Backbone as JSON Lines, residues from 0, in Angstrom:
{"i":0,"aa":"M","n":[0.85,-1.18,0.0],"ca":[0.0,0.0,0.0],"c":[0.9,1.24,0.0]}
{"i":1,"aa":"V","n":[0.56,2.21,-0.82],"ca":[1.31,3.45,-0.89],"c":[0.99,4.28,0.35]}
{"i":2,"aa":"S","n":[2.02,4.9,0.94],"ca":[1.81,5.64,2.18],"c":[2.21,7.1,2.03]}
{"i":3,"aa":"A","n":[1.48,7.96,2.74],"ca":[1.74,9.4,2.68],"c":[1.45,10.03,4.02]}
{"i":4,"aa":"C","n":[2.17,11.11,4.29],"ca":[1.9,11.93,5.47],"c":[1.42,13.29,4.98]}
{"i":5,"aa":"V","n":[0.37,13.8,5.61],"ca":[-0.17,15.12,5.27],"c":[-0.16,15.96,6.53]}
{"i":6,"aa":"T","n":[0.58,17.07,6.52],"ca":[0.61,17.95,7.68],"c":[-0.61,18.88,7.65]}
{"i":7,"aa":"G","n":[-1.05,19.28,8.84],"ca":[-2.19,20.2,8.92],"c":[-3.48,19.56,8.47]}
{"i":8,"aa":"A","n":[-3.7,18.32,8.87],"ca":[-4.8,17.49,8.33],"c":[-6.19,18.1,8.47]}
{"i":9,"aa":"T","n":[-6.42,18.94,9.47],"ca":[-7.78,19.48,9.64],"c":[-8.04,20.71,8.79]}
{"i":10,"aa":"G","n":[-7.04,21.2,8.09],"ca":[-7.24,22.35,7.22],"c":[-8.04,21.99,5.98]}
{"i":11,"aa":"Y","n":[-8.56,23.0,5.31],"ca":[-9.43,22.79,4.15],"c":[-8.71,22.05,3.02]}
{"i":12,"aa":"V","n":[-7.54,22.54,2.63],"ca":[-6.82,21.92,1.51],"c":[-6.34,20.52,1.91]}
{"i":13,"aa":"A","n":[-5.8,20.39,3.11],"ca":[-5.31,19.08,3.56],"c":[-6.44,18.06,3.66]}
{"i":14,"aa":"S","n":[-7.6,18.49,4.13],"ca":[-8.75,17.58,4.23],"c":[-9.14,17.04,2.86]}
{"i":15,"aa":"E","n":[-9.16,17.9,1.86],"ca":[-9.5,17.46,0.51],"c":[-8.41,16.53,-0.04]}
{"i":16,"aa":"L","n":[-7.17,16.86,0.21],"ca":[-6.06,16.01,-0.23],"c":[-6.16,14.63,0.41]}
{"i":17,"aa":"I","n":[-6.43,14.59,1.71],"ca":[-6.58,13.3,2.4],"c":[-7.73,12.51,1.8]}
{"i":18,"aa":"K","n":[-8.82,13.16,1.53],"ca":[-9.97,12.49,0.9],"c":[-9.56,11.84,-0.43]}
{"i":19,"aa":"Q","n":[-8.82,12.57,-1.24],"ca":[-8.4,12.04,-2.54],"c":[-7.39,10.89,-2.39]}
{"i":20,"aa":"L","n":[-6.46,11.03,-1.46],"ca":[-5.48,9.96,-1.24],"c":[-6.17,8.69,-0.74]}
{"i":21,"aa":"L","n":[-7.09,8.85,0.21],"ca":[-7.82,7.68,0.73],"c":[-8.63,7.0,-0.36]}
{"i":22,"aa":"S","n":[-9.22,7.78,-1.25],"ca":[-10.03,7.19,-2.32],"c":[-9.18,6.38,-3.3]}
{"i":23,"aa":"K","n":[-7.89,6.67,-3.34],"ca":[-6.96,5.93,-4.2],"c":[-6.28,4.78,-3.44]}
{"i":24,"aa":"G","n":[-6.7,4.55,-2.19],"ca":[-6.19,3.43,-1.44],"c":[-4.92,3.68,-0.65]}
{"i":25,"aa":"Y","n":[-4.51,4.92,-0.51],"ca":[-3.3,5.24,0.24],"c":[-3.5,4.97,1.73]}
{"i":26,"aa":"S","n":[-2.4,4.68,2.38],"ca":[-2.33,4.66,3.84],"c":[-1.84,6.06,4.22]}
{"i":27,"aa":"V","n":[-2.68,6.81,4.93],"ca":[-2.38,8.22,5.2],"c":[-2.2,8.46,6.69]}
{"i":28,"aa":"K","n":[-1.14,9.19,7.02],"ca":[-0.96,9.71,8.37],"c":[-1.16,11.21,8.28]}
{"i":29,"aa":"G","n":[-2.07,11.71,9.08],"ca":[-2.34,13.15,9.09],"c":[-1.9,13.75,10.4]}
{"i":30,"aa":"T","n":[-1.17,14.86,10.35],"ca":[-0.78,15.5,11.59],"c":[-1.88,16.44,12.05]}
{"i":31,"aa":"V","n":[-2.16,16.38,13.34],"ca":[-3.17,17.23,13.96],"c":[-2.65,17.68,15.31]}
{"i":32,"aa":"R","n":[-3.17,18.81,15.78],"ca":[-2.76,19.27,17.12],"c":[-3.32,18.37,18.21]}
{"i":33,"aa":"C","n":[-4.56,17.92,18.02],"ca":[-5.2,17.09,19.03],"c":[-6.08,16.05,18.33]}
{"i":34,"aa":"P","n":[-5.64,14.79,18.27],"ca":[-6.39,13.77,17.53],"c":[-7.73,13.38,18.16]}
{"i":35,"aa":"V","n":[-7.96,13.75,19.41],"ca":[-9.22,13.38,20.05],"c":[-10.23,14.52,20.03]}
{"i":36,"aa":"D","n":[-9.92,15.6,19.35],"ca":[-10.82,16.74,19.21],"c":[-11.88,16.38,18.17]}
{"i":37,"aa":"S","n":[-12.88,15.63,18.6],"ca":[-13.85,15.02,17.69],"c":[-14.46,15.94,16.63]}
{"i":38,"aa":"P","n":[-14.94,17.12,16.98],"ca":[-15.56,17.95,15.94],"c":[-14.59,18.33,14.81]}
{"i":39,"aa":"R","n":[-13.32,18.52,15.14],"ca":[-12.35,18.94,14.12],"c":[-11.83,17.79,13.28]}
{"i":40,"aa":"V","n":[-11.88,16.57,13.8],"ca":[-11.32,15.44,13.06],"c":[-12.37,14.43,12.61]}
{"i":41,"aa":"Q","n":[-13.59,14.58,13.04],"ca":[-14.62,13.58,12.72],"c":[-14.83,13.41,11.22]}
{"i":42,"aa":"H","n":[-14.79,14.52,10.48],"ca":[-14.99,14.4,9.03],"c":[-13.88,13.57,8.38]}
{"i":43,"aa":"L","n":[-12.68,13.63,8.94],"ca":[-11.58,12.82,8.41],"c":[-11.82,11.34,8.71]}
{"i":44,"aa":"R","n":[-12.25,11.06,9.93],"ca":[-12.55,9.67,10.3],"c":[-13.7,9.1,9.46]}
{"i":45,"aa":"D","n":[-14.73,9.91,9.22],"ca":[-15.86,9.48,8.39],"c":[-15.4,9.18,6.97]}
{"i":46,"aa":"T","n":[-14.54,10.04,6.42],"ca":[-14.02,9.83,5.07],"c":[-13.23,8.54,4.99]}
{"i":47,"aa":"A","n":[-12.41,8.29,6.0],"ca":[-11.58,7.08,6.01],"c":[-12.43,5.82,6.05]}
{"i":48,"aa":"Q","n":[-13.52,5.84,6.81],"ca":[-14.37,4.65,6.94],"c":[-15.03,4.27,5.62]}
{"i":49,"aa":"S","n":[-15.26,5.25,4.77],"ca":[-15.94,4.95,3.51],"c":[-14.97,4.9,2.33]}
{"i":50,"aa":"S","n":[-13.69,4.69,2.61],"ca":[-12.72,4.66,1.52],"c":[-11.95,3.34,1.54]}
{"i":51,"aa":"S","n":[-11.15,3.16,0.5],"ca":[-10.33,1.94,0.42],"c":[-8.98,2.12,1.1]}
{"i":52,"aa":"G","n":[-8.67,3.33,1.53],"ca":[-7.4,3.6,2.21],"c":[-7.55,3.52,3.71]}
{"i":53,"aa":"S","n":[-6.46,3.88,4.41],"ca":[-6.5,3.89,5.87],"c":[-5.95,5.22,6.37]}
{"i":54,"aa":"L","n":[-6.43,5.64,7.54],"ca":[-6.03,6.93,8.1],"c":[-5.6,6.77,9.55]}
{"i":55,"aa":"D","n":[-4.47,7.37,9.86],"ca":[-3.97,7.43,11.23],"c":[-3.69,8.89,11.53]}
{"i":56,"aa":"L","n":[-4.32,9.42,12.58],"ca":[-4.08,10.81,12.97],"c":[-2.99,10.83,14.03]}
{"i":57,"aa":"V","n":[-1.95,11.61,13.79],"ca":[-0.79,11.66,14.65],"c":[-0.7,13.05,15.28]}
{"i":58,"aa":"Q","n":[-0.57,13.07,16.58],"ca":[-0.5,14.35,17.28],"c":[0.87,15.0,17.12]}
{"i":59,"aa":"V","n":[0.85,16.21,16.55],"ca":[2.03,17.06,16.45],"c":[1.55,18.45,16.85]}
{"i":60,"aa":"P","n":[1.67,18.79,18.12],"ca":[1.11,20.05,18.6],"c":[1.69,21.29,17.92]}
{"i":61,"aa":"D","n":[2.97,21.23,17.52],"ca":[3.6,22.4,16.93],"c":[4.74,21.95,16.03]}
{"i":62,"aa":"L","n":[4.62,22.23,14.74],"ca":[5.67,21.84,13.79],"c":[6.99,22.53,14.09]}
{"i":63,"aa":"Q","n":[6.93,23.67,14.76],"ca":[8.14,24.42,15.06],"c":[9.01,23.75,16.11]}
{"i":64,"aa":"Q","n":[8.51,22.69,16.74],"ca":[9.29,21.99,17.75],"c":[10.46,21.23,17.15]}
{"i":65,"aa":"G","n":[10.48,21.13,15.85],"ca":[11.61,20.48,15.19],"c":[11.26,19.13,14.61]}
{"i":66,"aa":"A","n":[12.25,18.56,13.93],"ca":[12.06,17.31,13.2],"c":[11.64,16.15,14.1]}
{"i":67,"aa":"K","n":[12.13,16.11,15.33],"ca":[11.82,15.0,16.23],"c":[10.31,14.88,16.46]}
{"i":68,"aa":"A","n":[9.61,16.01,16.5],"ca":[8.16,15.99,16.7],"c":[7.44,15.3,15.54]}
{"i":69,"aa":"L","n":[8.09,15.19,14.41],"ca":[7.47,14.63,13.21],"c":[7.89,13.19,12.92]}
{"i":70,"aa":"D","n":[8.82,12.65,13.69],"ca":[9.34,11.32,13.38],"c":[8.25,10.26,13.26]}
{"i":71,"aa":"T","n":[7.32,10.22,14.19],"ca":[6.26,9.21,14.16],"c":[5.35,9.42,12.95]}
{"i":72,"aa":"A","n":[5.04,10.67,12.66],"ca":[4.14,10.97,11.54],"c":[4.75,10.58,10.2]}
{"i":73,"aa":"L","n":[6.04,10.78,10.05],"ca":[6.68,10.5,8.76],"c":[7.21,9.08,8.62]}
{"i":74,"aa":"A","n":[7.23,8.34,9.73],"ca":[7.77,6.97,9.68],"c":[7.05,6.14,8.62]}
{"i":75,"aa":"N","n":[7.81,5.52,7.76],"ca":[7.31,4.64,6.69],"c":[6.48,5.35,5.61]}
{"i":76,"aa":"S","n":[6.55,6.67,5.57],"ca":[5.81,7.4,4.53],"c":[6.67,7.51,3.27]}
{"i":77,"aa":"Q","n":[6.05,7.24,2.14],"ca":[6.74,7.38,0.87],"c":[6.64,8.81,0.34]}
{"i":78,"aa":"Y","n":[5.54,9.47,0.69],"ca":[5.3,10.83,0.23],"c":[4.92,11.7,1.42]}
{"i":79,"aa":"V","n":[5.38,12.94,1.39],"ca":[5.05,13.89,2.43],"c":[4.46,15.13,1.77]}
{"i":80,"aa":"F","n":[3.26,15.48,2.19],"ca":[2.58,16.69,1.71],"c":[2.57,17.68,2.87]}
{"i":81,"aa":"H","n":[3.4,18.72,2.76],"ca":[3.45,19.72,3.83],"c":[2.44,20.82,3.49]}
{"i":82,"aa":"V","n":[1.28,20.73,4.12],"ca":[0.17,21.64,3.84],"c":[-0.06,22.6,5.0]}
{"i":83,"aa":"A","n":[0.38,22.23,6.2],"ca":[0.17,23.07,7.39],"c":[0.85,24.42,7.2]}
{"i":84,"aa":"S","n":[0.18,25.45,7.69],"ca":[0.73,26.8,7.6],"c":[0.2,27.62,8.76]}
{"i":85,"aa":"P","n":[1.02,28.53,9.29],"ca":[0.54,29.38,10.38],"c":[-0.63,30.25,9.89]}
{"i":86,"aa":"Y","n":[-1.56,30.47,10.77],"ca":[-2.72,31.29,10.39],"c":[-3.02,32.37,11.42]}
{"i":87,"aa":"R","n":[-2.28,32.4,12.47],"ca":[-2.52,33.39,13.52],"c":[-1.71,34.66,13.23]}
{"i":88,"aa":"F","n":[-2.37,35.8,13.26],"ca":[-1.71,37.06,12.95],"c":[-2.02,38.06,14.04]}
{"i":89,"aa":"D","n":[-0.98,38.44,14.79],"ca":[-1.16,39.38,15.89],"c":[-0.56,40.75,15.6]}
{"i":90,"aa":"G","n":[-0.16,41.0,14.37],"ca":[0.34,42.33,14.03],"c":[1.68,42.38,13.35]}
{"i":91,"aa":"D","n":[2.55,41.4,13.57],"ca":[3.88,41.41,12.96],"c":[3.97,40.22,11.99]}
{"i":92,"aa":"P","n":[3.85,40.47,10.7],"ca":[3.84,39.36,9.74],"c":[5.09,38.49,9.78]}
{"i":93,"aa":"D","n":[6.24,39.1,10.04],"ca":[7.46,38.3,10.09],"c":[7.45,37.35,11.28]}
{"i":94,"aa":"L","n":[7.09,37.85,12.44],"ca":[7.06,37.02,13.65],"c":[5.89,36.05,13.67]}
{"i":95,"aa":"D","n":[4.74,36.48,13.14],"ca":[3.52,35.68,13.24],"c":[3.34,34.67,12.12]}
{"i":96,"aa":"I","n":[3.88,34.96,10.94],"ca":[3.62,34.08,9.79],"c":[4.91,33.57,9.15]}
{"i":97,"aa":"V","n":[5.81,34.47,8.79],"ca":[6.98,34.07,8.02],"c":[7.91,33.16,8.83]}
{"i":98,"aa":"Q","n":[8.35,33.6,10.0],"ca":[9.29,32.79,10.78],"c":[8.71,31.43,11.19]}
{"i":99,"aa":"P","n":[7.46,31.39,11.68],"ca":[6.9,30.06,11.99],"c":[6.78,29.16,10.76]}
{"i":100,"aa":"A","n":[6.43,29.72,9.61],"ca":[6.31,28.91,8.39],"c":[7.67,28.35,7.98]}
{"i":101,"aa":"V","n":[8.7,29.16,8.08],"ca":[10.05,28.71,7.73],"c":[10.5,27.61,8.69]}
{"i":102,"aa":"R","n":[10.31,27.82,9.99],"ca":[10.72,26.8,10.97],"c":[9.95,25.5,10.78]}
{"i":103,"aa":"G","n":[8.65,25.6,10.52],"ca":[7.84,24.4,10.29],"c":[8.26,23.65,9.05]}
{"i":104,"aa":"T","n":[8.5,24.37,7.97],"ca":[8.93,23.72,6.72],"c":[10.3,23.09,6.89]}
{"i":105,"aa":"K","n":[11.19,23.78,7.58],"ca":[12.52,23.22,7.83],"c":[12.41,21.93,8.65]}
{"i":106,"aa":"A","n":[11.55,21.92,9.65],"ca":[11.36,20.72,10.47],"c":[10.85,19.55,9.63]}
{"i":107,"aa":"V","n":[9.89,19.82,8.74],"ca":[9.35,18.76,7.88],"c":[10.44,18.22,6.96]}
{"i":108,"aa":"L","n":[11.21,19.09,6.35],"ca":[12.27,18.64,5.44],"c":[13.35,17.85,6.18]}
{"i":109,"aa":"E","n":[13.73,18.3,7.38],"ca":[14.72,17.57,8.17],"c":[14.2,16.2,8.59]}
{"i":110,"aa":"A","n":[12.93,16.14,9.0],"ca":[12.35,14.86,9.39],"c":[12.28,13.91,8.2]}
{"i":111,"aa":"A","n":[11.93,14.43,7.04],"ca":[11.85,13.59,5.83],"c":[13.22,13.06,5.45]}
{"i":112,"aa":"A","n":[14.25,13.88,5.61],"ca":[15.61,13.46,5.25],"c":[16.12,12.35,6.16]}
{"i":113,"aa":"K","n":[15.61,12.28,7.39],"ca":[16.05,11.26,8.34],"c":[15.39,9.9,8.11]}
{"i":114,"aa":"Q","n":[14.32,9.85,7.37],"ca":[13.57,8.6,7.22],"c":[14.33,7.59,6.38]}
{"i":115,"aa":"K","n":[14.35,6.37,6.85],"ca":[15.0,5.27,6.13],"c":[13.98,4.15,5.99]}
{"i":116,"aa":"P","n":[13.74,3.55,4.84],"ca":[14.55,3.67,3.65],"c":[14.43,5.0,2.94]}
{"i":117,"aa":"G","n":[13.43,5.76,3.23],"ca":[13.42,7.1,2.66],"c":[12.1,7.53,2.07]}
{"i":118,"aa":"V","n":[11.88,8.81,2.18],"ca":[10.72,9.45,1.56],"c":[11.08,9.68,0.1]}
{"i":119,"aa":"K","n":[10.2,9.31,-0.8],"ca":[10.45,9.47,-2.23],"c":[10.29,10.92,-2.69]}
{"i":120,"aa":"R","n":[9.31,11.6,-2.09],"ca":[9.01,12.96,-2.55],"c":[8.37,13.77,-1.44]}
{"i":121,"aa":"V","n":[8.74,15.05,-1.37],"ca":[8.12,16.0,-0.45],"c":[7.46,17.08,-1.28]}
{"i":122,"aa":"I","n":[6.19,17.33,-1.02],"ca":[5.44,18.37,-1.72],"c":[5.12,19.45,-0.7]}
{"i":123,"aa":"V","n":[5.57,20.68,-0.96],"ca":[5.36,21.79,-0.04],"c":[4.36,22.75,-0.68]}
{"i":124,"aa":"T","n":[3.31,23.07,0.05],"ca":[2.34,24.05,-0.43],"c":[2.53,25.34,0.34]}
{"i":125,"aa":"S","n":[1.8,26.35,-0.04],"ca":[1.87,27.63,0.65],"c":[0.48,28.12,0.96]}
{"i":126,"aa":"S","n":[0.42,29.21,1.66],"ca":[-0.84,29.81,2.04],"c":[-0.98,31.14,1.31]}
{"i":127,"aa":"V","n":[-2.2,31.58,1.11],"ca":[-2.4,32.91,0.52],"c":[-1.86,34.0,1.43]}
{"i":128,"aa":"C","n":[-1.65,33.68,2.71],"ca":[-1.08,34.65,3.64],"c":[0.29,35.11,3.15]}
{"i":129,"aa":"G","n":[1.03,34.22,2.51],"ca":[2.36,34.54,2.05],"c":[2.39,35.55,0.91]}
{"i":130,"aa":"E","n":[1.31,35.7,0.2],"ca":[1.28,36.61,-0.94],"c":[1.46,38.06,-0.53]}
{"i":131,"aa":"D","n":[0.93,38.46,0.58],"ca":[1.01,39.86,1.0],"c":[2.37,40.25,1.54]}
{"i":132,"aa":"F","n":[3.21,39.26,1.84],"ca":[4.47,39.58,2.51],"c":[5.7,39.36,1.64]}
{"i":133,"aa":"L","n":[5.5,39.06,0.37],"ca":[6.65,38.84,-0.51],"c":[7.17,40.14,-1.05]}
C-alpha cells in the first residue's frame, strides 16, 4: 500500500487532499494538534471509513518543535505533503507568519531526510497569507 503523510490534516486543503489519497487506497498519516478533538477530526474519520485507504491521525502540537516531533508521523511514509501553515496574525507578519512557516517547513524537510529507507518525494504548499508579505 502506498503511504503518505499530510501535515495540517484538519485544514481545508489538507482535508480534501486526504480524501483524494484515501479514495486511491493510500495509507495516510495526518498530523493534527489534538487527535481526540472530535468535531475537528470527525470528518476525516468518516471519510476514512468509507474509503479503500487507511487513516492514522498523529498528534504534532507544533511543527516548530523540530524534526523530532514529526518522526512518528513521517515513519514509513513514501510521500510527504506539507500543507500546514501558520494562520494566527497578531500584528507582525514576520514574527507571526513568516518565521513560523520557515521553521515548520525546515522541520518537515529535516524529518523527511532522516527517514529510512526514505521518503520518495516531499510536496510543499503555501498559504495565501504569504502573498502579501513577498
